[in-house]
C-alpha positions as CSV (number, residue, x, y, z in Angstrom):
1,M,-32.8,181.9,-21.1
2,T,-31.7,179.4,-18.1
3,R,-28.9,177.8,-20.6
4,I,-27.5,181.6,-21.1
5,V,-27.3,182.1,-17.3
6,S,-25.7,178.9,-16.5
7,L,-23.2,179.6,-19.5
8,S,-22.4,183.2,-18.0
9,V,-21.6,181.5,-14.3
10,I,-19.5,179.0,-16.1
11,I,-17.5,181.7,-18.0
12,A,-17.4,184.2,-14.8
13,T,-16.3,181.2,-12.8
14,L,-13.2,180.4,-15.5
15,L,-12.4,183.8,-15.3
16,M,-12.3,184.1,-11.5
17,L,-10.0,180.8,-11.6
18,Q,-8.0,182.0,-14.3
19,S,-7.3,185.0,-12.3
20,E,-6.4,183.7,-9.1
21,V,-4.2,181.1,-10.9
22,L,-2.2,184.7,-12.5
23,A,-2.3,186.0,-9.2
24,Q,-0.2,182.9,-7.9
25,Q,1.9,182.7,-10.9
26,A,5.5,184.0,-10.7
27,T,7.0,186.1,-13.6
28,I,10.6,185.5,-13.9
29,E,12.7,187.5,-16.2
30,L,16.5,186.9,-16.7
31,R,18.2,190.0,-16.2
32,A,20.8,191.4,-19.3
33,N,24.6,190.9,-18.2
34,P,24.0,190.8,-14.2
35,T,26.6,190.9,-11.6
36,I,26.8,188.0,-9.2
37,R,28.6,188.3,-5.5
38,T,29.1,184.8,-4.9
39,M,30.6,181.7,-6.6
40,S,27.3,179.6,-5.9
41,P,24.5,181.8,-7.1
42,C,20.7,181.7,-6.6
43,L,17.9,182.3,-9.3
44,G,17.5,185.5,-7.4
45,D,21.1,186.7,-8.4
46,L,20.2,186.1,-11.9
47,A,16.6,187.4,-12.5
48,T,14.0,189.5,-11.5
49,V,10.8,187.8,-10.0
50,E,7.9,189.3,-9.5
51,C,4.8,187.7,-7.8
52,K,2.0,188.6,-5.5
53,D,2.7,185.7,-3.3
54,R,5.5,186.4,-1.4
55,T,6.4,183.2,0.0
56,L,6.1,182.0,-3.6
57,R,8.5,184.7,-4.8
58,E,11.5,184.1,-2.2
59,S,11.4,180.3,-2.7
60,I,11.5,180.9,-6.4
61,E,14.5,183.2,-5.6
62,A,16.3,180.9,-3.6
63,I,16.7,178.1,-5.9
64,D,20.3,177.0,-6.6
65,M,21.8,177.8,-10.2
66,P,25.0,176.3,-11.4
67,S,28.2,177.1,-9.6
68,L,31.2,178.9,-10.7
69,K,34.6,176.8,-11.2
70,E,37.6,178.0,-9.6
71,G,39.3,180.3,-11.3
72,E,36.5,181.5,-13.4
73,N,34.7,184.7,-13.2
74,S,31.7,184.4,-15.2
75,L,28.9,182.2,-15.5
76,T,26.5,181.7,-18.6
77,V,23.2,180.4,-17.9
78,T,20.3,179.5,-20.3
79,R,16.3,179.7,-20.2
80,R,16.2,175.8,-20.5
81,Q,18.6,175.5,-17.5
82,V,16.3,177.7,-15.7
83,Q,13.2,175.8,-16.4
84,T,14.6,172.4,-15.6
85,R,15.8,173.9,-12.3
86,L,12.4,175.0,-11.6
87,L,10.6,171.6,-12.6
88,F,13.2,169.7,-10.4
89,A,12.3,171.9,-7.7
90,G,8.4,170.9,-7.9
91,Y,7.0,173.7,-10.1
92,S,4.7,173.1,-12.7
93,T,4.5,175.1,-15.8
94,N,1.8,176.8,-14.7
95,E,2.9,178.3,-11.8
96,F,5.9,180.4,-13.5
97,V,6.4,182.5,-16.9
98,L,9.9,182.7,-17.9
99,K,11.1,185.9,-19.8
100,G,14.4,187.5,-20.9
101,A,17.1,186.6,-23.2
102,N,17.5,183.1,-24.1
103,S,20.7,182.6,-22.2
104,V,22.7,185.4,-20.0
105,T,26.3,185.8,-19.2
106,A,26.9,187.0,-15.3
107,S,30.2,188.3,-14.0
108,Y,31.5,187.3,-10.7
109,S,32.6,190.4,-8.6
110,E,33.5,190.4,-5.1
111,Q,31.0,191.8,-2.8
112,K,33.2,194.9,-1.7
113,T,32.0,195.7,2.2
114,I,32.7,198.9,4.4
115,T,34.3,198.1,7.7
116,D,35.6,200.3,10.8
117,A,39.1,199.5,9.7
118,D,38.3,201.3,6.0
119,V,37.1,204.4,7.9
120,E,40.2,204.2,10.2
121,Q,42.5,203.6,6.9
122,A,40.6,206.6,5.0
123,A,41.0,208.7,8.3
124,L,44.8,208.0,8.6
125,R,45.5,209.1,4.9
126,S,43.6,212.5,5.6
127,V,45.7,213.2,8.6
128,A,48.9,212.5,7.1
129,E,47.9,214.5,4.2
130,M,46.5,217.6,6.1
131,L,49.8,217.4,8.2
132,G,52.1,216.9,5.0
133,R,53.8,213.9,6.8
134,E,53.9,210.0,5.7
135,V,51.2,207.9,6.8
136,S,53.7,205.5,8.4
137,E,54.5,208.3,10.8
138,F,50.5,208.2,12.7
139,R,48.1,206.0,14.0
140,V,44.2,206.6,13.9
141,L,41.8,205.1,16.0
142,L,38.2,205.4,16.4
143,N,36.7,206.5,19.1
144,S,33.3,204.1,18.7
145,P,32.2,201.7,16.2
146,V,30.5,203.6,13.1
147,M,29.4,200.5,10.5
148,Q,27.5,198.7,13.0
149,N,25.3,201.8,13.4
150,I,24.1,202.6,10.2
151,P,21.5,201.0,8.1
152,Q,22.2,197.7,6.0
153,N,21.8,199.4,2.4
154,M,24.7,201.7,3.4
155,K,27.0,198.6,3.7
156,D,26.0,196.6,0.5
157,L,26.7,199.1,-2.2
158,D,27.8,198.6,-5.6
159,D,30.9,200.8,-5.8
160,P,31.2,201.7,-2.0
161,R,34.3,204.2,-1.1
162,I,35.2,206.3,2.3
163,E,36.4,209.6,2.6
164,V,37.2,211.3,6.0
165,R,37.6,214.8,6.5
166,P,39.4,215.7,10.1
167,Q,37.6,219.1,11.3
168,R,41.3,220.1,12.6
169,A,44.9,219.4,12.2
170,G,46.4,218.0,15.5
171,L,47.0,215.0,17.9
172,G,44.7,213.6,20.5
173,M,41.0,213.4,20.4
174,V,39.9,215.2,16.6
175,P,36.4,215.3,15.1
176,M,36.0,214.3,12.0
177,Q,33.5,213.5,9.1
178,V,32.9,210.1,7.4
179,Q,31.4,210.3,3.9
180,I,30.0,206.8,2.4
181,W,30.0,207.1,-1.3
182,D,28.5,204.8,-4.0
183,G,30.3,205.7,-7.0
184,K,30.0,209.5,-7.3
185,E,26.9,209.6,-5.3
186,L,27.3,210.6,-1.7
187,K,25.2,208.4,0.3
188,R,25.7,209.7,4.0
189,M,27.8,211.7,6.2
190,V,28.5,210.4,9.8
191,P,30.1,212.6,12.4
192,V,32.8,210.8,14.4
193,T,35.7,211.2,16.6
194,C,39.5,209.8,16.5
195,E,42.4,209.4,18.4
196,V,45.4,210.6,16.4
197,R,48.9,209.7,17.5
198,K,52.2,210.4,15.9
199,K,55.6,208.1,15.9
200,H,58.3,209.9,18.2
201,R,61.7,208.2,19.0
202,V,62.1,208.8,22.5
203,A,64.4,208.3,25.5
204,V,62.5,205.9,28.1
205,A,63.7,205.4,31.8
206,R,64.3,201.9,32.5
207,V,64.2,202.2,35.8
208,S,63.1,205.1,38.3
209,L,65.9,208.0,38.3
210,S,66.2,210.1,41.3
211,S,66.6,213.7,41.5
212,D,70.3,215.2,40.7
213,Q,71.4,211.5,39.6
214,P,73.5,211.5,36.9
215,V,72.2,209.1,33.8
216,S,73.9,205.9,32.8
217,V,73.2,204.1,29.4
218,Q,72.2,201.2,31.3
219,Q,69.1,203.3,32.8
220,I,67.5,204.5,29.5
221,A,66.2,202.9,26.2
222,F,65.7,204.5,23.1
223,E,62.0,203.5,21.6
224,E,59.8,204.2,18.7
225,R,56.2,205.0,20.3
226,F,53.1,206.4,19.0
227,L,51.8,209.2,21.1
228,D,48.9,211.6,21.4
229,K,50.7,214.6,22.3
230,Q,54.1,216.3,21.0
231,V,56.9,215.3,23.1
232,D,60.8,215.9,23.2
233,E,62.8,213.6,21.3
234,L,65.9,213.9,23.1
235,T,69.2,212.7,21.5
236,F,72.0,210.3,23.4
237,D,74.3,213.2,24.4
238,Q,71.2,215.0,25.9
239,V,70.6,212.2,28.5
240,V,73.6,210.4,28.8
241,G,76.0,211.5,31.2
242,Q,73.6,214.6,32.2
243,T,71.6,214.8,35.6
244,V,68.2,214.6,36.4
245,R,66.5,217.8,37.6
246,A,63.6,215.9,39.3
247,G,62.3,212.5,39.9
248,V,61.6,210.3,36.7
249,Q,59.7,206.9,37.1
250,A,60.4,203.9,35.6
251,G,58.7,203.3,31.9
252,S,58.2,207.1,31.4
253,V,59.0,209.0,28.3
254,I,62.3,211.6,29.4
255,Q,61.9,215.2,28.5
256,V,63.6,218.2,28.3
257,R,62.4,219.6,31.9
258,D,63.2,216.4,33.3
259,M,67.0,216.8,32.7
260,R,69.6,219.4,34.2
261,T,71.1,220.5,30.3
262,S,72.2,223.9,28.9
263,V,70.2,225.9,27.1
264,N,71.3,224.4,23.8
265,G,70.8,220.7,25.1
266,G,74.5,220.1,25.3
267,K,76.1,218.1,28.1
268,V,76.5,220.4,31.2
269,V,80.0,221.0,32.5
270,I,79.3,224.4,34.7
271,K,76.3,224.0,36.9
272,K,74.5,227.0,38.2
273,G,76.3,228.3,41.2
274,N,79.5,226.5,40.3
275,F,82.4,228.8,41.4
276,V,84.5,229.4,38.1
277,T,87.7,230.7,36.6
278,A,86.7,233.2,34.1
279,T,89.9,234.3,32.3
280,A,89.9,237.7,29.8
281,S,93.1,238.7,27.4
282,T,94.0,241.1,25.0
283,G,97.5,241.3,23.2
284,R,99.7,240.5,26.3
285,L,97.4,241.4,28.9
286,R,95.8,238.5,30.9
287,V,93.6,238.8,33.9
288,S,92.0,235.6,35.6
289,L,89.0,236.1,38.0
290,R,88.8,232.9,40.3
291,D,85.8,232.9,42.0
292,A,83.3,234.1,39.4
293,E,79.8,232.6,40.4
294,A,77.7,230.9,37.3
295,L,74.4,232.3,36.9
296,Q,73.2,229.5,34.9
297,D,74.0,225.9,33.3
298,G,76.4,225.5,30.5
299,A,78.0,223.4,27.9
300,L,81.0,223.4,26.0
301,G,80.5,226.4,23.3
302,D,77.9,228.1,25.5
303,S,77.7,231.6,26.3
304,I,76.7,232.0,30.2
305,R,76.3,234.8,32.7
306,L,78.7,234.8,35.5
307,R,78.5,237.5,38.8
308,N,81.7,238.8,39.8
309,R,81.4,238.2,43.9
310,Q,83.7,241.3,44.6
311,T,81.7,243.7,42.7
312,G,78.3,242.1,42.3
313,E,78.4,243.2,38.3
314,T,77.2,240.4,35.6
315,I,79.6,239.4,32.7
316,V,79.2,236.8,30.1
317,G,81.6,234.4,29.1
318,E,81.9,231.3,26.9
319,V,82.6,227.9,28.4
320,I,85.9,225.9,27.3
321,G,86.2,223.4,30.1
322,V,85.0,222.3,33.5
323,G,85.0,225.4,35.7
324,R,86.8,227.3,32.8
325,V,85.2,230.4,31.3
326,V,86.8,233.0,28.9
327,I,85.8,236.7,28.5
328,R,86.0,237.7,24.9
329,P,87.2,241.1,24.1
330,Y,84.6,243.8,24.0
331,A,84.0,244.0,20.1
332,D,83.2,240.3,20.3
333,S,81.3,240.2,23.5
334,P,79.0,243.4,23.3
335,Q,77.2,242.0,26.6
336,N,80.4,243.1,28.8
337,A,80.6,246.3,29.6
338,G,84.2,247.1,28.6
339,P,87.4,245.0,27.7
340,F,87.6,244.1,31.5
341,E,86.5,246.9,33.6
342,G,82.9,246.4,33.5
343,G,82.8,242.8,34.7
344,F,86.2,242.6,36.5
345,G,86.1,245.8,38.3
346,R,88.7,248.3,38.3
């Protein structure tokens, strides 16, 4: 009876020791056709390691494996090579169980990571598409960082892709929604705000310009600027030779409202308040009014309103030169009261 009890104790002890050994033993299974993200992989990149002892598992996963040679994009590893690396690392054969195919071929694919620059590029494409213009016409800048504030597992995806959807069309601060995809699976949506700027070719004051000062070619420059609002894109003739309506500071973008121009943007040859000669003719009859007052600025070819200072009546004429206006016949100019009578008096 005593022998039977002793034998049972021995068996129980052996089973307990075996159980402890199995608990500390690591199971290593080579994965079929793994994808690696580094030229110098570790065992954890090629195999799945299971072990109750976390420290043992992590140390086995960190064992170095053969490296890819320059120019290669695949690596073949055999079970014998894995076993040899384990033994060289100091692990005995009773500390691990090796499973899987006799050899596996790993494919190298560089890890794709999502950055804030990717978000801005995706936003730029969406803005250009929404506004029906070329991508090169815009700049899009995040108002605050995005990717550093999301979980790490949202950055290390197998097939990451970014989509950005603006909530409205326009320039300035625009709310948008960032969508993070892994292949065809939507993983996360993040609200952001971006500053949208559009490229403009603008006239810029090189020096400060004073009120009623004629503008010379040396005083302005035409530049391409990305601005967060719509501005006037003036031509050379709309600026050079014109006079400034109000002061413009050096470095400022010149707007239509800053210049004393005609209604059509042409070079003003008659200013509001000038006295001009208004001429009307029909057949052999020619009548001139020498002190008509211009009621608005005018460039060559513009139709402007004039006031007959003798009668106070208003007439409309076409600017044909400096201080010269022609009054068209009644049939051609319905704004005048008659061939000559309505504006010139009797």
